[in-house]
C-alpha positions as CSV (number, residue, x, y, z in Angstrom):
1,M,169.2,-94.4,79.5
2,R,170.5,-91.8,78.1
3,M,167.3,-90.8,76.4
4,L,165.7,-90.6,79.6
5,F,168.4,-88.0,81.1
6,L,167.9,-85.4,77.9
7,I,164.5,-85.8,78.9
8,A,164.8,-84.6,82.2
9,C,167.6,-81.9,81.2
10,S,165.2,-80.4,78.8
11,L,163.1,-80.4,81.5
12,V,165.1,-78.5,83.8
13,A,166.1,-76.3,81.6
14,S,162.6,-75.3,80.2
15,V,162.0,-74.6,84.2
16,A,164.9,-72.7,84.1
17,A,163.6,-70.6,81.7
18,A,160.0,-69.9,82.6
19,K,160.2,-66.3,84.7
20,D,157.0,-64.6,86.1
21,V,156.1,-61.7,83.8
22,T,153.4,-58.9,84.6
23,L,150.9,-56.4,82.0
24,L,149.8,-53.6,83.3
25,N,146.5,-52.4,81.5
26,A,145.1,-48.9,82.7
27,S,141.1,-48.7,82.2
28,Y,138.6,-47.1,82.9
29,D,135.6,-47.5,85.9
30,P,132.8,-49.7,84.0
31,T,135.4,-52.7,82.9
32,R,136.2,-54.3,86.1
33,E,134.3,-56.9,85.2
34,L,134.5,-57.8,82.2
35,Y,138.4,-57.7,82.4
36,A,138.5,-60.0,85.2
37,D,137.3,-62.5,83.4
38,Y,139.6,-61.4,80.5
39,N,142.5,-61.7,82.5
40,R,142.2,-64.9,84.2
41,H,141.0,-66.6,80.2
42,F,144.5,-64.6,78.7
43,V,147.1,-65.6,81.5
44,K,145.9,-69.2,81.2
45,Q,146.4,-69.7,77.5
46,W,150.0,-67.1,77.7
47,D,150.9,-69.6,80.3
48,K,150.3,-72.6,78.6
49,S,151.9,-71.2,75.3
50,S,154.6,-69.4,76.9
51,G,155.4,-71.5,79.9
52,D,155.7,-68.5,82.1
53,K,154.1,-67.5,85.0
54,L,151.5,-64.1,83.8
55,R,150.6,-61.9,86.3
56,V,148.1,-59.3,85.2
57,R,147.3,-56.1,87.4
58,M,144.9,-53.5,86.8
59,S,144.1,-49.8,86.9
60,H,140.6,-48.5,87.1
61,T,139.8,-45.1,87.4
62,G,137.9,-42.3,85.1
63,S,139.3,-42.2,81.6
64,G,140.5,-38.4,81.7
65,A,142.4,-39.1,84.7
66,Q,143.7,-42.7,83.9
67,A,144.7,-40.8,80.7
68,R,146.7,-37.7,82.7
69,S,148.1,-40.5,85.6
70,V,149.9,-42.3,82.1
71,M,151.3,-39.6,80.3
72,E,152.6,-38.2,83.7
73,G,154.6,-41.7,84.2
74,L,152.1,-44.8,85.7
75,P,153.4,-47.3,83.6
76,A,150.9,-49.1,82.0
77,D,151.7,-51.6,79.1
78,V,148.0,-51.5,77.6
79,V,145.0,-48.3,78.1
80,T,142.0,-49.6,77.2
81,L,140.2,-46.4,77.3
82,A,136.3,-44.9,77.3
83,L,137.2,-43.0,74.4
84,G,139.9,-42.5,71.3
85,Y,140.3,-39.0,72.8
86,D,141.9,-39.9,75.7
87,I,144.7,-42.6,74.0
88,D,145.2,-39.8,71.3
89,A,146.7,-37.9,74.5
90,I,148.8,-40.0,75.0
91,A,149.3,-40.5,71.8
92,G,150.3,-36.1,71.8
93,K,152.9,-36.8,74.2
94,G,154.6,-39.2,72.5
95,L,154.3,-42.2,74.0
96,L,152.2,-44.7,71.5
97,R,152.1,-44.3,67.3
98,T,149.7,-41.7,66.6
99,D,148.2,-44.1,64.2
100,W,146.6,-46.3,67.0
101,Q,142.9,-46.6,66.1
102,Q,144.7,-48.4,63.1
103,A,146.5,-51.4,64.9
104,L,143.1,-53.7,65.3
105,P,140.2,-53.9,64.0
106,E,136.7,-51.6,64.5
107,H,139.4,-48.6,65.0
108,S,141.0,-50.6,68.0
109,A,137.1,-50.5,69.1
110,P,136.2,-53.9,70.4
111,Y,132.9,-53.7,72.6
112,R,130.1,-50.7,72.4
113,S,127.6,-49.6,74.9
114,I,124.9,-46.9,73.9
115,V,123.8,-44.4,76.9
116,V,120.8,-45.1,78.6
117,F,118.9,-43.8,82.2
118,L,118.6,-45.9,84.8
119,V,115.8,-45.0,87.1
120,R,114.3,-46.7,90.2
121,K,111.7,-49.3,90.0
122,G,108.2,-48.1,88.8
123,N,110.3,-45.1,87.4
124,P,108.7,-42.5,90.2
125,K,109.5,-39.3,88.4
126,A,108.4,-40.3,84.6
127,I,111.8,-40.9,83.0
128,H,111.3,-40.9,79.4
129,D,113.6,-39.1,77.4
130,W,115.8,-36.1,78.2
131,D,113.7,-33.3,77.7
132,D,112.0,-35.0,81.3
133,L,115.7,-34.7,82.8
134,A,115.3,-30.7,83.0
135,K,112.2,-31.3,85.1
136,E,112.2,-29.2,88.5
137,E,113.6,-30.4,91.7
138,L,114.7,-33.8,89.6
139,K,118.1,-34.9,91.0
140,I,120.5,-36.1,88.0
141,L,123.4,-38.3,89.0
142,T,126.2,-38.4,86.0
143,P,130.6,-38.7,86.0
144,N,132.7,-35.1,85.3
145,P,132.8,-35.1,82.0
146,K,136.5,-33.7,83.0
147,T,138.1,-36.8,84.0
148,S,136.0,-39.4,82.9
149,G,134.7,-40.3,79.6
150,G,132.0,-41.9,79.8
151,A,130.4,-39.1,80.8
152,R,131.5,-37.1,77.4
153,W,129.6,-40.0,75.8
154,N,126.5,-39.1,77.8
155,Y,127.6,-35.3,77.3
156,L,127.6,-35.6,73.3
157,A,124.0,-37.4,73.9
158,A,122.2,-34.7,76.0
159,W,123.5,-32.3,72.7
160,G,122.6,-34.8,70.1
161,Y,118.6,-34.5,71.3
162,A,118.7,-31.2,72.2
163,E,120.2,-30.4,68.3
164,E,117.2,-32.4,67.2
165,H,114.0,-31.2,69.4
166,Y,114.7,-27.3,69.7
167,D,116.2,-24.6,68.2
168,K,119.8,-22.8,69.5
169,K,117.9,-21.0,72.2
170,A,116.4,-23.8,73.4
171,A,119.0,-26.0,72.9
172,Q,121.5,-24.0,75.8
173,E,118.1,-23.5,77.9
174,F,118.2,-27.7,78.3
175,M,121.3,-27.7,78.3
176,Q,121.6,-25.6,81.5
177,K,118.7,-27.2,83.0
178,W,119.7,-30.7,82.8
179,I,122.9,-29.7,84.2
180,G,122.0,-27.7,86.8
181,N,119.6,-30.7,88.1
182,V,123.1,-32.5,88.4
183,L,123.3,-33.6,92.2
184,L,126.9,-34.9,92.2
185,F,129.0,-35.3,89.2
186,D,131.4,-37.3,90.2
187,T,135.0,-38.5,88.8
188,G,134.2,-41.2,87.6
189,A,131.1,-43.7,86.6
190,R,131.7,-46.8,88.7
191,G,131.6,-43.4,91.5
192,A,128.3,-42.7,89.7
193,T,127.2,-45.9,89.6
194,T,127.5,-46.4,93.5
195,N,126.3,-43.1,94.5
196,F,123.2,-44.2,93.0
197,V,122.7,-47.5,94.0
198,R,124.5,-48.4,97.0
199,R,124.0,-44.4,98.6
200,K,120.4,-43.5,97.2
201,Q,121.0,-40.5,96.1
202,G,119.3,-39.1,93.2
203,D,116.4,-39.9,91.2
204,V,117.7,-41.3,87.9
205,L,121.7,-42.0,86.5
206,I,122.3,-40.7,82.9
207,T,125.6,-44.0,82.1
208,W,126.1,-46.6,79.9
209,E,123.8,-50.1,79.3
210,N,126.3,-52.3,80.8
211,E,127.1,-50.6,83.6
212,A,122.8,-50.3,84.0
213,H,122.9,-53.5,83.6
214,V,125.5,-54.6,85.9
215,A,123.6,-52.1,88.2
216,Q,120.5,-54.3,87.7
217,H,122.6,-58.1,87.9
218,Y,123.8,-57.1,91.5
219,F,121.2,-55.6,93.4
220,G,118.0,-57.0,91.5
221,K,115.9,-56.2,88.2
222,D,112.8,-55.2,91.1
223,A,115.4,-52.0,92.4
224,F,116.1,-50.5,89.0
225,E,114.4,-49.8,85.6
226,I,117.0,-49.3,82.5
227,V,115.2,-46.3,80.0
228,V,116.5,-45.6,76.6
229,P,116.2,-42.3,75.6
230,S,115.5,-41.5,72.0
231,V,118.7,-40.4,71.0
232,T,121.2,-42.2,72.3
233,M,125.2,-42.6,71.3
234,L,126.8,-45.1,70.4
235,A,130.4,-45.2,72.9
236,E,132.9,-46.8,71.3
237,P,135.4,-47.5,73.8
238,S,138.5,-47.9,73.0
239,V,142.2,-49.9,73.1
240,A,146.2,-49.5,72.1
241,V,149.5,-50.4,73.3
242,V,151.9,-47.5,75.1
243,D,154.6,-47.8,72.6
244,S,157.6,-46.8,75.2
245,V,156.1,-48.6,78.3
246,V,156.7,-52.2,76.2
247,D,159.2,-51.7,74.3
248,K,161.5,-50.1,77.9
249,R,160.0,-53.5,79.7
250,G,160.3,-56.4,76.5
251,T,156.9,-56.8,76.4
252,R,155.2,-56.1,72.9
253,A,153.9,-58.9,72.3
254,M,152.3,-59.9,75.4
255,A,150.5,-56.8,75.2
256,E,149.4,-56.8,71.8
257,A,148.1,-60.8,72.1
258,Y,146.0,-59.2,75.3
259,L,145.0,-56.6,73.2
260,D,144.0,-58.8,69.5
261,G,142.7,-61.7,72.3
262,L,139.6,-58.8,72.6
263,Y,138.3,-59.9,69.7
264,S,139.1,-63.9,69.8
265,P,135.3,-65.4,70.1
266,E,135.6,-65.9,73.5
267,A,136.5,-62.3,74.3
268,Q,133.7,-61.5,73.0
269,R,131.4,-64.0,74.5
270,M,132.8,-62.0,77.5
271,A,131.6,-58.7,76.4
272,A,128.4,-60.1,75.7
273,K,128.3,-61.5,78.9
274,H,129.0,-58.1,81.1
275,Y,126.4,-56.3,78.9
276,F,128.6,-55.1,76.2
277,R,128.0,-54.5,73.0
278,P,130.3,-57.2,70.4
279,T,131.8,-56.0,67.1
280,D,131.5,-59.2,66.2
281,K,127.8,-59.6,64.8
282,T,127.5,-63.5,65.6
283,I,127.8,-63.4,68.8
284,A,124.2,-63.9,70.5
285,T,123.1,-61.0,72.7
286,D,120.7,-59.9,74.9
287,L,120.7,-56.5,74.6
288,P,118.1,-54.8,72.3
289,S,118.6,-54.2,68.6
290,L,119.4,-50.1,67.7
291,E,117.7,-51.0,64.5
292,G,114.9,-47.8,63.9
293,M,116.6,-46.1,67.1
294,T,118.6,-42.8,66.5
295,V,121.7,-43.4,67.6
296,K,124.8,-40.9,67.1
297,T,128.4,-41.8,66.8
298,I,131.6,-39.6,67.3
299,R,131.6,-38.7,63.9
300,D,128.1,-36.4,63.9
301,F,130.0,-34.6,66.3
302,G,133.2,-34.2,64.0
303,G,135.3,-36.6,65.7
304,W,137.0,-36.3,69.0
305,T,139.6,-33.3,68.2
306,K,136.6,-31.2,67.0
307,A,134.3,-32.5,70.8
308,Q,137.0,-31.6,72.9
309,K,137.2,-28.4,71.8
310,T,134.2,-27.9,71.1
311,H,132.6,-29.1,74.7
312,F,135.3,-29.9,77.0
313,A,138.0,-27.8,76.8
314,E,138.3,-24.8,78.6
315,G,135.5,-22.7,78.7
316,G,133.8,-25.1,75.6
317,T,130.1,-24.9,76.2
318,F,130.1,-27.7,79.9
319,D,131.4,-25.1,81.4
320,Q,129.2,-22.6,80.4
321,F,126.6,-24.7,81.0
322,S,127.5,-25.4,84.0
323,R,128.4,-21.6,85.5
324,S,124.9,-20.3,83.6
325,A,123.4,-23.9,85.4
326,R,124.3,-23.0,88.7
């Protein structure tokens, strides 16, 4: 009888100790489906091990815009953004450790993608490579590099092609031409996809491989085709704990476990399911091999600090070509 009483008291104490907890993930546009799956998985595991009731809240917008929101006070426990430079900007405000890339494997980039073109079925505009984007009368959709991290990878892929195929003057002319063909610079990648797919705007969408496959998945492979250009860019979206927030809220253990879990086999399979490229080479994926392709990385551009200053800061090449193209 005494044993039953002690067990009952233990259960009551356990229930009393359980609490409702939240975690906010500030992410960029095309991770919605991935984190919908991962959050369910993580919540189940966390609730089981901790006895707490966890709710993961999401915030999605362009990566650059998201970084600014965090710097302006959005209380995100973790950031999962399209490029490391945006997290560096947050670190520059003292909100997280400056060596955040050393906190997790693969420089804190748990999954990857490449830059591709999404065209309409049959490829009516015969778009096969970057130089085709400079054709007259072509209408291009891509996010704005000023607000979208994904768009900066897109832009650098085009720049990488120009450097490999043209002299300096011809490269500048090429960049001006294709930028002049952009019908609309959306603030984020998902907005650009929506305009191309749902609203049927434009002839070609410059996007990431995972986002192109999502469009095919939801709207049918008979509606769109994916074109991989001869020169592409390895996009390496990054993740980090926002130290100032987790220390204030007491959520560090939860936030660190959340990001660490992205490298688990289960999460890596989820990344593959949603057409990202897992960093775990043992995880099977249906995506084509990158062997034999010209795949640029941010290291080819001197790192993000140099690339940001050269291309995307005020008065950088993007501003210059945009003014010349209009």
